C-alpha positions as a printed NumPy array, in Angstrom:
array([[ -0.02 ,   0.035,   0.129],
       [  2.723,   2.373,   0.736],
       [  4.552,   1.856,  -2.527],
       [  1.098,   2.289,  -4.472],
       [  0.641,   5.519,  -2.448],
       [  4.304,   6.706,  -3.527],
       [  3.526,   5.58 ,  -7.33 ],
       [  0.395,   7.752,  -7.132],
       [  2.316,  10.907,  -5.709],
       [  4.911,  10.344,  -8.307],
       [  2.198,  10.322, -11.17 ],
       [  0.672,  13.289,  -9.613],
       [  3.929,  15.069,  -9.588],
       [  4.929,  14.244, -13.096],
       [  1.382,  15.226, -14.448],
       [  1.65 ,  18.554, -12.495],
       [  5.158,  19.327, -13.888],
       [  3.807,  18.236, -17.224],
       [  0.659,  20.562, -16.979],
       [  2.883,  23.314, -15.814],
       [  5.286,  23.113, -18.896],
       [  2.212,  23.049, -21.314],
       [ -0.072,  25.425, -19.452],
       [ -2.833,  22.984, -18.897],
       [ -5.287,  24.41 , -16.13 ],
       [ -7.771,  22.171, -14.039],
       [-11.296,  22.908, -14.748],
       [-12.58 ,  25.845, -12.548],
       [ -9.028,  26.798, -11.247],
       [ -8.15 ,  30.245, -11.442],
       [ -5.297,  31.347, -13.554],
       [ -2.159,  33.578, -12.71 ],
       [ -2.232,  36.371, -10.148],
       [ -4.218,  38.074,  -8.02 ],
       [ -7.028,  40.952,  -9.764],
       [ -5.246,  44.315,  -9.395],
       [ -7.68 ,  47.318,  -7.953],
       [ -7.359,  49.041, -11.52 ],
       [ -8.456,  45.765, -12.877],
       [-11.36 ,  45.405, -10.818],
       [-12.635,  48.728, -11.663],
       [-12.131,  48.201, -15.368],
       [-13.888,  44.737, -14.921],
       [-16.935,  46.478, -13.552],
       [-17.368,  48.712, -16.393],
       [-16.954,  46.03 , -18.855],
       [-19.657,  44.217, -17.659],
       [-21.625,  47.302, -17.436],
       [-20.934,  47.937, -21.229],
       [-21.401,  44.331, -21.992],
       [-24.848,  44.398, -20.287],
       [-25.727,  47.792, -22.341],
       [-25.238,  46.175, -25.596],
       [-27.972,  43.809, -24.542],
       [-30.299,  46.254, -23.007],
       [-29.991,  48.769, -26.062],
       [-30.781,  45.939, -28.526],
       [-27.042,  45.442, -30.195],
       [-26.976,  41.899, -28.628],
       [-29.059,  38.871, -28.288],
       [-27.922,  36.833, -25.503],
       [-24.016,  36.526, -25.485],
       [-23.429,  36.987, -29.026],
       [-21.23 ,  39.975, -28.86 ],
       [-18.241,  40.352, -26.739],
       [-16.524,  43.494, -25.075],
       [-12.825,  44.164, -23.811],
       [-10.62 ,  46.553, -22.179],
       [ -6.978,  46.795, -22.054],
       [ -5.506,  47.593, -18.376],
       [ -1.603,  48.164, -18.958],
       [ -0.284,  44.816, -20.813],
       [ -3.541,  42.975, -19.666],
       [ -6.638,  42.691, -21.862],
       [ -9.919,  41.855, -20.091],
       [-12.479,  40.141, -21.976],
       [-15.967,  38.649, -21.657],
       [-16.109,  34.875, -21.415],
       [-17.247,  32.598, -23.794],
       [-21.13 ,  31.899, -23.333],
       [-21.8  ,  33.429, -20.077],
       [-24.97 ,  35.74 , -20.239],
       [-23.768,  39.332, -18.831],
       [-26.172,  39.621, -16.18 ],
       [-24.676,  36.48 , -14.574],
       [-21.123,  37.914, -14.569],
       [-19.98 ,  38.918, -11.105],
       [-16.717,  40.791,  -9.534],
       [-15.406,  37.155,  -9.246],
       [-15.617,  36.176, -12.637],
       [-12.952,  38.501, -14.013],
       [-11.198,  36.992, -17.177],
       [ -8.099,  38.289, -18.716],
       [ -5.327,  37.601, -21.049],
       [ -2.032,  39.034, -22.018],
       [ -1.709,  40.324, -25.487],
       [ -0.313,  37.045, -26.768],
       [ -3.619,  35.55 , -25.586],
       [ -2.323,  33.496, -22.582],
       [ -4.927,  33.764, -19.957],
       [ -3.631,  35.575, -16.505],
       [ -6.846,  36.104, -14.92 ],
       [ -9.845,  34.069, -14.132],
       [-10.923,  30.468, -14.315],
       [-13.564,  31.111, -17.202],
       [-12.812,  30.517, -21.023],
       [-12.423,  33.854, -22.946],
       [-14.602,  34.804, -25.915],
       [-14.239,  33.113, -28.714],
       [-13.32 ,  36.075, -30.766],
       [-10.473,  36.829, -28.843],
       [ -8.052,  36.718, -31.922],
       [-10.033,  39.849, -33.191],
       [ -9.765,  41.893, -30.049],
       [ -5.926,  40.911, -29.633],
       [ -5.314,  41.985, -33.385],
       [ -7.066,  45.533, -32.558],
       [ -4.574,  46.171, -29.483],
       [ -1.662,  44.965, -31.201],
       [ -2.449,  47.061, -34.317],
       [ -3.597,  50.216, -32.587],
       [ -3.625,  52.22 , -29.592],
       [ -7.243,  51.09 , -28.91 ],
       [ -8.098,  51.314, -24.94 ],
       [-11.479,  49.338, -25.51 ],
       [-13.134,  47.022, -28.017],
       [-16.91 ,  46.407, -28.585],
       [-18.33 ,  43.595, -31.062],
       [-22.025,  43.127, -31.611],
       [-24.441,  41.304, -34.082],
       [-26.446,  44.604, -34.305],
       [-29.323,  43.824, -36.817],
       [-29.14 ,  46.817, -39.115],
       [-25.388,  47.073, -39.432],
       [-25.519,  43.115, -40.035],
       [-27.995,  43.759, -42.637],
       [-25.891,  46.279, -44.372],
       [-23.037,  44.219, -44.253],
       [-24.616,  41.696, -46.637],
       [-25.802,  44.453, -49.031],
       [-22.589,  46.666, -50.057],
       [-18.798,  46.388, -49.57 ],
       [-19.116,  49.711, -47.412],
       [-21.823,  51.811, -45.779],
       [-22.727,  54.65 , -48.237],
       [-22.254,  58.048, -46.786],
       [-25.654,  58.871, -45.608],
       [-24.267,  60.898, -42.635],
       [-21.753,  62.999, -41.575],
       [-21.175,  61.172, -38.295],
       [-19.242,  58.553, -40.682],
       [-16.346,  61.13 , -40.073],
       [-16.492,  60.483, -36.33 ],
       [-15.472,  56.747, -37.458],
       [-12.597,  57.794, -39.777],
       [-14.761,  57.95 , -43.09 ],
       [-16.694,  55.453, -44.93 ],
       [-17.137,  52.366, -43.149],
       [-15.887,  49.426, -45.068],
       [-17.081,  45.774, -45.022],
       [-14.564,  42.861, -44.129],
       [-14.892,  39.656, -46.186],
       [-16.647,  36.85 , -44.366],
       [-14.56 ,  34.381, -42.34 ],
       [-15.508,  31.781, -39.738],
       [-15.921,  33.534, -36.285],
       [-12.586,  33.14 , -33.966],
       [-10.405,  32.56 , -36.653],
       [ -7.274,  34.479, -37.723],
       [ -8.387,  34.784, -41.12 ],
       [-11.517,  36.916, -39.716],
       [ -9.007,  38.978, -37.769],
       [ -7.078,  39.846, -40.755],
       [ -9.786,  40.89 , -42.72 ],
       [-11.207,  43.005, -40.004],
       [ -7.812,  44.857, -39.73 ],
       [ -7.533,  45.631, -43.443],
       [-10.998,  47.145, -43.222],
       [-10.122,  49.198, -40.044],
       [ -7.247,  50.913, -41.796],
       [ -7.387,  54.611, -40.982],
       [-10.774,  53.589, -39.309],
       [-12.563,  53.249, -35.808],
       [-15.073,  50.897, -36.806],
       [-15.97 ,  48.325, -39.663],
       [-18.605,  45.96 , -40.45 ],
       [-18.058,  42.119, -40.684],
       [-19.806,  40.496, -43.499],
       [-22.877,  38.537, -42.347],
       [-21.613,  38.842, -38.772],
       [-21.608,  42.07 , -37.504],
       [-19.868,  45.108, -36.024],
       [-16.35 ,  46.198, -34.556],
       [-15.346,  49.159, -32.977],
       [-12.588,  50.552, -30.876],
       [-11.716,  53.561, -28.757],
       [ -9.564,  54.944, -26.033],
       [-12.358,  54.103, -23.588],
       [-15.2  ,  51.77 , -23.253],
       [-17.684,  54.47 , -23.583],
       [-16.291,  55.878, -26.657],
       [-15.985,  52.24 , -28.178],
       [-19.681,  51.715, -27.4  ],
       [-20.957,  55.197, -28.842],
       [-19.048,  54.147, -31.813],
       [-20.901,  50.969, -31.913],
       [-24.076,  52.798, -31.53 ],
       [-23.353,  55.336, -34.272],
       [-22.679,  52.87 , -36.646],
       [-25.794,  50.871, -36.101],
       [-27.937,  54.131, -36.326],
       [-26.265,  54.894, -39.506],
       [-26.929,  51.524, -41.037],
       [-30.686,  51.902, -39.844],
       [-30.822,  55.478, -41.493],
       [-29.758,  54.011, -44.873],
       [-31.818,  50.9  , -44.848],
       [-34.647,  53.326, -43.854],
       [-34.   ,  55.888, -47.109],
       [-33.352,  53.334, -49.391],
       [-36.623,  51.535, -48.692],
       [-38.799,  54.304, -50.307],
       [-39.881,  53.175, -53.748],
       [-38.702,  55.102, -56.676],
       [-36.38 ,  57.442, -54.64 ],
       [-32.584,  57.269, -53.582],
       [-31.035,  59.062, -50.608],
       [-28.977,  61.907, -51.302],
       [-25.466,  60.83 , -50.228],
       [-22.213,  62.826, -49.234],
       [-18.992,  62.921, -50.696],
       [-15.696,  61.856, -48.722],
       [-14.629,  65.421, -48.447],
       [-17.698,  66.338, -46.959],
       [-17.406,  63.759, -44.414],
       [-13.789,  64.59 , -43.843],
       [-14.59 ,  68.049, -43.126],
       [-17.204,  67.217, -40.728],
       [-14.775,  64.583, -39.242],
       [-12.256,  67.371, -38.394],
       [-15.066,  69.573, -36.813],
       [-16.011,  66.595, -34.704],
       [-12.482,  66.395, -32.995],
       [-13.466,  69.617, -31.369],
       [-16.822,  68.563, -30.529],
       [-17.984,  68.627, -26.615],
       [-16.75 ,  70.132, -23.557],
       [-12.904,  70.483, -22.927],
       [-10.847,  69.722, -19.986]])
């Protein structure tokens, strides 16, 4: 019996050593280090934003995802967990290479898109949704027609990234191409992705994109008439003015 127990301990020790080398984690076992105060605050804001995407009709169930960067850590919504069930103990975080450093829940399946944005831009937050009108537009045109000057707040005409399976590197690459000099794009037959320096800014850009998509679909639905569109120059001029919009300080 003593020898058998020694064998079992030796097997467990070998397995633990192997798991440590390979990054294997026991189900439900938290990863890495403790949550820092600034990360706890950011997580609270992230959860509030994720819940807002549902309450304002940009997401059904858990079909979208939200992330926020805190230093070299990216906090993300976990995969398949309803946002109203998320608690302060559910903090989920990865480093910029995608290695999980916080939490026991599996990160969103769209993590490659989020990390691609952070690596390529100065983004502080990313919001991805399946907003109805924006997704409808993504199936009709290669870019959202310039129906309103608020396209200037997103960097110009909003492009549509070619379709690729969700959660893949191909989708992330297509998205980055569409985001060149932009802070938002449409994902063909899929949804939207926007980024900003803050969660509020990223969310507002998503809401503006969905509103412009709805506006264009509404205007084009009138039989026998076509909407007047703006030029890229007009949108660029509005974009410059929008840089100084709002309160200062």
